[in-house]
C-alpha positions as a LaTeX table, in Angstrom:
\begin{tabular}{lrrr}
\hline
Residue & $x$ (\AA) & $y$ (\AA) & $z$ (\AA) \\
\hline
Met1 & $-54.08$ & $-99.13$ & 14.46 \\
Ala2 & $-55.30$ & $-95.68$ & 15.39 \\
Pro3 & $-52.80$ & $-92.80$ & 15.30 \\
Ala4 & $-51.44$ & $-91.60$ & 18.56 \\
Thr5 & $-53.09$ & $-88.49$ & 19.91 \\
Thr6 & $-51.47$ & $-85.75$ & 21.92 \\
Ser7 & $-52.98$ & $-84.92$ & 25.23 \\
Ser8 & $-54.20$ & $-81.39$ & 25.89 \\
Ala9 & $-51.65$ & $-80.87$ & 28.65 \\
Glu10 & $-48.77$ & $-81.87$ & 26.37 \\
Ala11 & $-50.08$ & $-79.56$ & 23.64 \\
Arg12 & $-50.11$ & $-76.60$ & 26.02 \\
Arg13 & $-46.54$ & $-77.40$ & 27.02 \\
Leu14 & $-45.34$ & $-77.36$ & 23.40 \\
Ile15 & $-47.10$ & $-74.07$ & 22.62 \\
Gly16 & $-45.64$ & $-72.50$ & 25.73 \\
Ser17 & $-42.11$ & $-73.56$ & 24.78 \\
Arg18 & $-42.48$ & $-71.97$ & 21.34 \\
Arg19 & $-43.58$ & $-68.70$ & 22.89 \\
Arg20 & $-40.61$ & $-68.66$ & 25.23 \\
Thr21 & $-38.10$ & $-69.11$ & 22.40 \\
Glu22 & $-39.60$ & $-66.56$ & 19.98 \\
Ala23 & $-38.03$ & $-63.07$ & 19.91 \\
Pro24 & $-40.34$ & $-60.40$ & 21.27 \\
Arg25 & $-41.89$ & $-58.15$ & 18.74 \\
Arg26 & $-40.33$ & $-54.65$ & 18.63 \\
Met27 & $-42.57$ & $-51.64$ & 18.77 \\
Leu28 & $-41.65$ & $-49.27$ & 15.93 \\
Ser29 & $-41.39$ & $-45.66$ & 17.08 \\
Pro30 & $-42.74$ & $-43.01$ & 14.75 \\
Ser31 & $-40.00$ & $-41.52$ & 12.51 \\
Pro32 & $-39.11$ & $-37.84$ & 13.18 \\
Pro33 & $-40.20$ & $-35.33$ & 10.57 \\
Pro34 & $-37.52$ & $-34.54$ & 7.97 \\
Lys35 & $-35.34$ & $-31.53$ & 8.81 \\
Lys36 & $-35.83$ & $-28.66$ & 6.43 \\
Val37 & $-32.50$ & $-27.37$ & 5.10 \\
Lys38 & $-32.25$ & $-24.23$ & 3.01 \\
Ser39 & $-30.68$ & $-24.68$ & $-0.37$ \\
Met40 & $-27.62$ & $-22.72$ & $-1.45$ \\
Glu41 & $-29.75$ & $-20.86$ & $-3.98$ \\
Glu42 & $-32.06$ & $-19.63$ & $-1.20$ \\
Ile43 & $-29.11$ & $-18.49$ & 0.92 \\
Leu44 & $-27.43$ & $-16.65$ & $-1.95$ \\
Ala45 & $-30.72$ & $-15.04$ & $-2.95$ \\
Lys46 & $-30.95$ & $-13.30$ & 0.45 \\
Ala47 & $-27.25$ & $-12.38$ & 0.69 \\
His48 & $-26.19$ & $-8.85$ & $-0.23$ \\
Tyr49 & $-23.30$ & $-10.20$ & $-2.24$ \\
Ala50 & $-21.21$ & $-13.36$ & $-2.51$ \\
Val51 & $-17.60$ & $-13.85$ & $-3.57$ \\
Val52 & $-17.06$ & $-16.08$ & $-6.57$ \\
Glu53 & $-13.73$ & $-17.79$ & $-7.04$ \\
Arg54 & $-11.74$ & $-16.82$ & $-10.12$ \\
Gly55 & $-9.37$ & $-19.17$ & $-11.83$ \\
Asp56 & $-6.52$ & $-16.71$ & $-12.35$ \\
Tyr57 & $-5.62$ & $-13.34$ & $-10.81$ \\
Gly58 & $-2.54$ & $-12.76$ & $-12.93$ \\
Asp59 & $-4.23$ & $-10.01$ & $-14.98$ \\
Val60 & $-5.37$ & $-7.93$ & $-11.99$ \\
Gly61 & $-4.18$ & $-4.31$ & $-12.02$ \\
Cys62 & $-4.71$ & $-1.25$ & $-9.88$ \\
Glu63 & $-7.93$ & 0.61 & $-10.63$ \\
Gln64 & $-6.29$ & 3.91 & $-9.63$ \\
Cys65 & $-2.96$ & 3.91 & $-11.51$ \\
Gly66 & $-3.71$ & 1.14 & $-14.01$ \\
Ser67 & $-0.46$ & $-0.68$ & $-13.22$ \\
Gly68 & $-0.18$ & $-4.35$ & $-12.34$ \\
Glu69 & 3.32 & $-3.93$ & $-10.91$ \\
Arg70 & 4.15 & $-4.22$ & $-7.20$ \\
Ala71 & 1.73 & $-7.14$ & $-6.92$ \\
Glu72 & 2.66 & $-7.63$ & $-3.28$ \\
Glu73 & 0.93 & $-4.30$ & $-2.52$ \\
Leu74 & $-2.32$ & $-5.06$ & $-4.37$ \\
Leu75 & $-5.50$ & $-5.44$ & $-2.35$ \\
Leu76 & $-8.48$ & $-7.22$ & $-3.88$ \\
Cys77 & $-11.98$ & $-5.99$ & $-3.03$ \\
Asp78 & $-14.02$ & $-8.80$ & $-1.51$ \\
Lys79 & $-17.11$ & $-7.58$ & $-3.35$ \\
Cys80 & $-16.22$ & $-6.30$ & $-6.84$ \\
Asp81 & $-12.95$ & $-8.29$ & $-7.10$ \\
Lys82 & $-11.03$ & $-5.25$ & $-8.38$ \\
Gly83 & $-7.43$ & $-4.49$ & $-7.39$ \\
Phe84 & $-6.01$ & $-1.41$ & $-5.67$ \\
His85 & $-2.44$ & $-0.55$ & $-4.66$ \\
Met86 & $-2.25$ & 0.17 & $-0.94$ \\
Lys87 & $-0.45$ & 3.47 & $-1.64$ \\
Cys88 & $-2.90$ & 4.50 & $-4.39$ \\
Leu89 & $-5.84$ & 4.44 & $-1.99$ \\
Arg90 & $-6.94$ & 7.58 & $-0.15$ \\
Pro91 & $-6.38$ & 7.39 & 2.72 \\
Ile92 & $-3.30$ & 5.28 & 2.10 \\
Val93 & $-3.45$ & 1.76 & 3.56 \\
Val94 & $-0.23$ & 1.03 & 5.42 \\
Arg95 & $-0.98$ & $-2.49$ & 6.62 \\
Val96 & $-2.88$ & $-5.29$ & 4.92 \\
Pro97 & $-6.36$ & $-5.39$ & 6.50 \\
Ile98 & $-7.39$ & $-8.43$ & 8.53 \\
Gly99 & $-10.42$ & $-10.29$ & 7.20 \\
Thr100 & $-12.84$ & $-8.85$ & 4.64 \\
Trp101 & $-11.81$ & $-5.68$ & 2.80 \\
Leu102 & $-14.00$ & $-3.51$ & 0.55 \\
Cys103 & $-12.82$ & $-0.86$ & $-1.90$ \\
Pro104 & $-13.95$ & 2.77 & $-1.42$ \\
Lys105 & $-16.82$ & 2.32 & $-3.89$ \\
Cys106 & $-18.15$ & $-0.81$ & $-2.18$ \\
Ser107 & $-17.41$ & 0.14 & 1.43 \\
Gly108 & $-20.87$ & 1.66 & 1.88 \\
Gln109 & $-22.45$ & $-1.78$ & 1.50 \\
Arg110 & $-23.11$ & $-4.15$ & 4.38 \\
Arg111 & $-20.45$ & $-6.82$ & 4.81 \\
Val112 & $-21.68$ & $-10.41$ & 4.82 \\
Arg113 & $-19.91$ & $-13.62$ & 5.49 \\
Asn114 & $-18.87$ & $-15.65$ & 2.47 \\
Thr115 & $-21.33$ & $-18.56$ & 2.46 \\
Arg116 & $-19.65$ & $-20.54$ & $-0.28$ \\
Lys117 & $-15.97$ & $-20.89$ & 0.45 \\
Arg118 & $-12.90$ & $-18.93$ & 1.28 \\
Arg119 & $-11.18$ & $-17.18$ & $-1.55$ \\
Arg120 & $-7.80$ & $-18.52$ & $-2.48$ \\
Arg121 & $-5.47$ & $-15.83$ & $-3.61$ \\
Ser122 & $-1.88$ & $-15.91$ & $-4.67$ \\
Ala123 & 0.52 & $-14.93$ & $-1.89$ \\
Ser124 & 2.09 & $-12.43$ & $-4.31$ \\
Leu125 & $-1.19$ & $-10.49$ & $-4.45$ \\
Val126 & $-2.18$ & $-10.26$ & $-0.80$ \\
Leu127 & 0.00 & $-10.55$ & 2.29 \\
Gln128 & $-1.88$ & $-11.81$ & 5.31 \\
Lys129 & $-0.42$ & $-9.76$ & 8.14 \\
Lys130 & $-1.90$ & $-8.68$ & 11.40 \\
Arg131 & $-1.89$ & $-5.03$ & 12.30 \\
Arg132 & 1.25 & $-4.20$ & 14.23 \\
Arg133 & 1.88 & $-1.34$ & 16.59 \\
Leu134 & 4.80 & 1.05 & 16.41 \\
Leu135 & 7.53 & 0.24 & 18.90 \\
Pro136 & 9.52 & 2.89 & 20.80 \\
Phe137 & 13.23 & 2.92 & 20.13 \\
Thr138 & 15.59 & 1.62 & 22.81 \\
Pro139 & 18.29 & 4.20 & 23.63 \\
Ser140 & 21.83 & 3.12 & 24.44 \\
Glu141 & 22.33 & 2.55 & 28.17 \\
Asp142 & 25.91 & 3.85 & 28.16 \\
Arg143 & 25.85 & 7.62 & 28.63 \\
Ser144 & 29.19 & 8.09 & 26.88 \\
Gln145 & 27.85 & 6.19 & 23.88 \\
Arg146 & 24.82 & 8.48 & 23.73 \\
Leu147 & 27.11 & 11.51 & 23.85 \\
Arg148 & 29.12 & 10.10 & 20.94 \\
Gln149 & 25.91 & 9.61 & 18.95 \\
Met150 & 24.74 & 13.19 & 19.55 \\
Gly151 & 28.23 & 14.47 & 18.78 \\
Ser152 & 28.22 & 12.75 & 15.38 \\
Leu153 & 24.91 & 14.46 & 14.54 \\
Ala154 & 26.22 & 17.84 & 15.69 \\
His155 & 29.30 & 17.42 & 13.47 \\
Ala156 & 27.17 & 16.63 & 10.40 \\
Leu157 & 24.81 & 19.56 & 11.03 \\
Thr158 & 27.74 & 21.94 & 11.45 \\
Ala159 & 29.37 & 20.70 & 8.24 \\
Leu160 & 26.18 & 21.50 & 6.29 \\
Gln161 & 25.63 & 24.78 & 8.19 \\
Met162 & 22.31 & 23.55 & 9.56 \\
Glu163 & 20.54 & 24.12 & 12.85 \\
Phe164 & 19.13 & 21.28 & 14.93 \\
Ser165 & 15.34 & 21.18 & 15.25 \\
Asp166 & 13.07 & 18.59 & 16.83 \\
Asp167 & 9.82 & 19.91 & 15.31 \\
Leu168 & 8.49 & 21.25 & 12.02 \\
Thr169 & 9.25 & 24.94 & 11.55 \\
Tyr170 & 7.12 & 27.58 & 9.83 \\
Met171 & 9.22 & 30.50 & 8.64 \\
Pro172 & 8.01 & 33.88 & 7.35 \\
Gly173 & 7.57 & 33.85 & 3.59 \\
Met174 & 6.91 & 30.11 & 3.56 \\
Ala175 & 3.79 & 28.06 & 4.31 \\
Pro176 & 2.01 & 29.01 & 7.55 \\
Arg177 & 1.08 & 26.39 & 10.10 \\
Ser178 & $-2.58$ & 26.81 & 9.19 \\
Ala179 & $-1.75$ & 25.32 & 5.76 \\
Asn180 & $-0.71$ & 22.03 & 7.33 \\
Gln181 & $-4.14$ & 20.47 & 7.67 \\
Ala182 & $-4.58$ & 16.74 & 7.10 \\
Glu183 & $-8.13$ & 17.37 & 5.89 \\
Phe184 & $-6.65$ & 18.99 & 2.76 \\
Glu185 & $-5.08$ & 15.66 & 1.72 \\
Glu186 & $-6.61$ & 14.33 & $-1.48$ \\
Gly187 & $-8.76$ & 11.38 & $-0.44$ \\
Gly188 & $-7.94$ & 11.87 & 3.25 \\
Met189 & $-4.94$ & 10.85 & 5.35 \\
Gln190 & $-4.60$ & 7.94 & 7.74 \\
Val191 & $-4.90$ & 8.93 & 11.40 \\
Leu192 & $-2.28$ & 7.81 & 13.90 \\
Ser193 & $-3.93$ & 5.37 & 16.31 \\
Lys194 & $-4.18$ & 6.00 & 20.03 \\
Glu195 & $-1.59$ & 3.30 & 20.81 \\
Asp196 & 0.89 & 4.66 & 18.25 \\
Thr197 & 0.32 & 8.20 & 19.50 \\
Glu198 & 1.38 & 7.05 & 22.96 \\
Thr199 & 4.52 & 5.52 & 21.43 \\
Leu200 & 5.27 & 8.81 & 19.65 \\
Glu201 & 4.90 & 10.81 & 22.87 \\
Gln202 & 7.15 & 8.33 & 24.68 \\
Cys203 & 9.88 & 8.73 & 22.04 \\
Arg204 & 9.61 & 12.53 & 22.15 \\
Ala205 & 9.95 & 12.50 & 25.93 \\
Met206 & 13.06 & 10.31 & 25.72 \\
Cys207 & 14.67 & 12.67 & 23.19 \\
Lys208 & 14.06 & 15.65 & 25.48 \\
Arg209 & 15.88 & 13.75 & 28.25 \\
Gly210 & 18.85 & 13.18 & 25.95 \\
Glu211 & 17.95 & 9.55 & 25.32 \\
Cys212 & 18.16 & 9.53 & 21.53 \\
Pro213 & 17.71 & 6.60 & 19.13 \\
Pro214 & 20.75 & 4.29 & 18.85 \\
Leu215 & 22.00 & 5.94 & 15.65 \\
Val216 & 25.31 & 7.49 & 14.64 \\
Val217 & 26.11 & 9.72 & 11.65 \\
Val218 & 29.20 & 8.69 & 9.68 \\
Tyr219 & 30.85 & 10.09 & 6.55 \\
Asp220 & 31.31 & 7.96 & 3.45 \\
Ser221 & 33.40 & 9.11 & 0.48 \\
Cys222 & 30.74 & 7.83 & $-1.95$ \\
Glu223 & 27.48 & 8.47 & $-0.07$ \\
Gly224 & 28.48 & 11.49 & 2.00 \\
Phe225 & 26.94 & 11.68 & 5.45 \\
Thr226 & 24.89 & 8.61 & 6.24 \\
Val227 & 23.38 & 6.95 & 9.32 \\
Glu228 & 24.33 & 3.64 & 10.94 \\
Ala229 & 22.59 & 1.69 & 13.68 \\
Asp230 & 24.60 & 1.91 & 16.90 \\
Gly231 & 22.54 & $-0.87$ & 18.48 \\
Gln232 & 19.91 & $-3.47$ & 17.67 \\
Ile233 & 16.71 & $-2.00$ & 16.18 \\
Lys234 & 13.62 & $-4.19$ & 15.95 \\
Asp235 & 11.12 & $-4.30$ & 13.12 \\
Met236 & 8.37 & $-1.61$ & 13.34 \\
Thr237 & 10.50 & 0.58 & 15.62 \\
Phe238 & 9.90 & 4.33 & 15.44 \\
Ile239 & 13.22 & 5.79 & 14.30 \\
Ala240 & 12.67 & 9.52 & 13.84 \\
Glu241 & 10.27 & 12.16 & 12.57 \\
Tyr242 & 11.28 & 13.95 & 9.39 \\
Ile243 & 11.92 & 17.57 & 10.40 \\
Gly244 & 12.56 & 20.78 & 8.50 \\
Asp245 & 10.99 & 23.98 & 7.20 \\
Val246 & 7.48 & 23.59 & 5.78 \\
Asp247 & 6.88 & 25.26 & 2.42 \\
Phe248 & 4.50 & 25.12 & $-0.52$ \\
Ile249 & 5.71 & 22.78 & $-3.22$ \\
Arg250 & 5.08 & 25.49 & $-5.81$ \\
Asn251 & 7.83 & 27.57 & $-4.18$ \\
Arg252 & 10.31 & 24.71 & $-4.49$ \\
Glu253 & 9.79 & 23.59 & $-8.08$ \\
His254 & 13.27 & 24.77 & $-9.06$ \\
Asp255 & 14.96 & 24.02 & $-5.72$ \\
Asp256 & 18.08 & 21.85 & $-5.93$ \\
Cys257 & 17.74 & 20.52 & $-2.36$ \\
Asp258 & 18.03 & 16.71 & $-2.55$ \\
Ser259 & 16.27 & 16.01 & 0.76 \\
Met260 & 12.81 & 17.51 & 0.35 \\
Met261 & 10.05 & 15.29 & 1.68 \\
Thr262 & 6.37 & 15.26 & 0.70 \\
Leu263 & 4.21 & 16.38 & 3.62 \\
Leu264 & 0.79 & 17.06 & 2.07 \\
Leu265 & $-0.68$ & 16.12 & $-1.32$ \\
Ala266 & $-3.68$ & 18.42 & $-1.47$ \\
Thr267 & $-6.62$ & 18.19 & $-3.84$ \\
Asp268 & $-5.62$ & 21.70 & $-4.89$ \\
Pro269 & $-1.95$ & 21.31 & $-6.01$ \\
Ser270 & $-1.21$ & 24.89 & $-4.98$ \\
Lys271 & $-1.80$ & 23.83 & $-1.35$ \\
Ser272 & 0.57 & 20.82 & $-1.42$ \\
Leu273 & 3.42 & 21.01 & 1.11 \\
Val274 & 6.98 & 19.71 & 1.41 \\
Ile275 & 9.49 & 19.51 & 4.26 \\
Cys276 & 12.79 & 21.26 & 3.43 \\
Pro277 & 15.64 & 20.27 & 5.78 \\
Asp278 & 18.26 & 22.50 & 4.14 \\
Lys279 & 18.41 & 25.03 & 7.03 \\
Arg280 & 16.96 & 23.14 & 10.00 \\
Gly281 & 16.53 & 19.42 & 10.66 \\
Asn282 & 17.47 & 16.35 & 12.66 \\
Ile283 & 19.10 & 12.96 & 12.06 \\
Ala284 & 16.39 & 11.95 & 9.55 \\
Arg285 & 18.04 & 14.40 & 7.11 \\
Phe286 & 21.08 & 12.08 & 6.83 \\
Ile287 & 19.32 & 8.75 & 6.24 \\
Asn288 & 20.00 & 7.92 & 2.60 \\
Gly289 & 17.71 & 6.57 & $-0.09$ \\
Ile290 & 17.98 & 3.42 & $-2.15$ \\
Asn291 & 18.38 & 3.01 & $-5.88$ \\
Asn292 & 14.91 & 1.60 & $-6.45$ \\
Tyr293 & 15.70 & 0.77 & $-10.07$ \\
Thr294 & 18.00 & $-2.15$ & $-9.20$ \\
Pro295 & 17.29 & $-5.35$ & $-7.20$ \\
Glu296 & 20.48 & $-4.77$ & $-5.18$ \\
Gly297 & 19.28 & $-1.30$ & $-4.21$ \\
Arg298 & 15.85 & $-2.51$ & $-3.12$ \\
Lys299 & 17.40 & $-5.21$ & $-0.93$ \\
Lys300 & 19.18 & $-2.52$ & 1.10 \\
Gln301 & 15.94 & $-0.92$ & 2.26 \\
Asn302 & 15.35 & $-1.44$ & 5.98 \\
Cys303 & 13.05 & 1.46 & 6.86 \\
Lys304 & 10.25 & 3.48 & 5.29 \\
Cys305 & 8.65 & 6.91 & 5.55 \\
Val306 & 4.97 & 7.01 & 6.48 \\
Arg307 & 2.66 & 10.03 & 6.58 \\
Tyr308 & 0.11 & 10.31 & 9.37 \\
Ser309 & $-2.47$ & 12.76 & 10.63 \\
Val310 & $-1.51$ & 13.67 & 14.21 \\
Asn311 & $-3.96$ & 15.99 & 15.96 \\
Gly312 & $-5.16$ & 17.15 & 12.54 \\
Glu313 & $-1.67$ & 17.98 & 11.21 \\
Cys314 & 0.41 & 16.04 & 8.69 \\
Arg315 & 3.54 & 14.33 & 9.98 \\
Val316 & 6.18 & 12.09 & 8.38 \\
Phe317 & 7.78 & 9.26 & 10.36 \\
Leu318 & 10.62 & 6.89 & 9.59 \\
Val319 & 9.88 & 3.34 & 10.74 \\
Ala320 & 11.99 & 0.17 & 10.59 \\
Thr321 & 10.65 & $-2.42$ & 8.13 \\
Arg322 & 12.77 & $-5.28$ & 9.50 \\
Asp323 & 15.27 & $-6.02$ & 12.25 \\
Ile324 & 18.38 & $-3.84$ & 11.84 \\
Ala325 & 21.69 & $-5.05$ & 13.24 \\
Lys326 & 24.31 & $-2.83$ & 14.88 \\
Gly327 & 26.61 & $-1.33$ & 12.27 \\
Glu328 & 24.04 & $-1.63$ & 9.47 \\
Arg329 & 23.31 & 1.53 & 7.50 \\
Leu330 & 19.76 & 2.81 & 7.21 \\
Tyr331 & 18.06 & 3.20 & 3.82 \\
Tyr332 & 14.53 & 3.95 & 2.65 \\
Asp333 & 12.78 & 4.54 & $-0.66$ \\
Tyr334 & 12.65 & 8.21 & $-1.65$ \\
Asn335 & 9.82 & 7.33 & $-4.04$ \\
Gly336 & 7.51 & 5.91 & $-1.41$ \\
Tyr337 & 4.58 & 7.98 & $-2.69$ \\
Glu338 & 5.39 & 9.39 & $-6.12$ \\
Gln339 & 7.68 & 7.80 & $-8.68$ \\
Glu340 & 9.21 & 11.17 & $-9.54$ \\
Tyr341 & 12.53 & 11.32 & $-7.74$ \\
Pro342 & 15.48 & 10.15 & $-9.91$ \\
Thr343 & 17.55 & 7.54 & $-8.03$ \\
His344 & 19.43 & 5.98 & $-10.97$ \\
His345 & 22.69 & 7.49 & $-9.75$ \\
Phe346 & 22.35 & 6.22 & $-6.15$ \\
Val347 & 25.00 & 3.77 & $-4.97$ \\
\hline
\end{tabular}
């Protein structure tokens, strides 16, 4: 028996059904060219410098004084990785800089962004703080309270046979005003910013109107005359300018005045100046210092003295370093710049 044959029509039907059920062929698009990425070696080769992470910063010391103490004031150069105390630099650095910081030797180089990774530093070495403006003091609203505050200052000045003064004085036989030039400061002096200058002028104008800082002078049997806050004082508030007669430090080497304040540290020591509030001064004369040799003494500090260049002249300001409550006494570190003043006997 002959095998069955498939008709041509049936064959076309079967072929057509196969074509309908097959998946259509996909057209392959040409692959994009590979993206060229620069290697890290190429990037670093063109960079001016790059920061390399160190494993330990515990042995970092100040390149100026050689001391590794006061680690909270050490700045690390983002190029050479060397340490510098903020107060050893010239001009002195009052606030921790924001972002990249270069030491005086490296500051002439171009700053580049760290292409590898951020540096991780111990919080004890660098404090990350934003720059903060000086705040004007807030005088007491009660007029009778302001009169009591000014009366307490007048009583203290009279007891010490002093005259009140609201500006630096230049007496015959002492340093002339022409000697008070910030440009003579060894390494330069920090310039008061425009915003802080406006705050200073605002505080001076309030004092001329009789609106003094909320402070009162009291007498303590152990500390003598001292100053208390007669109202709330916020952190970074301008408290007072240190006032007195300006004299050359060479003329005061054997002076027994316990309230002299450094005004100018000149490259030539014979041109260095101090403020002497033994004859004339203001309330800053009665703010006491801490015993900076004991932890208890350092905890009492709530303000600091800062030197600025104002219109080319050196000035010393007292500024709050934290919030000060009413009734709290004001203290600052007499050795803010030089560790030469003996405070072992301070209460």
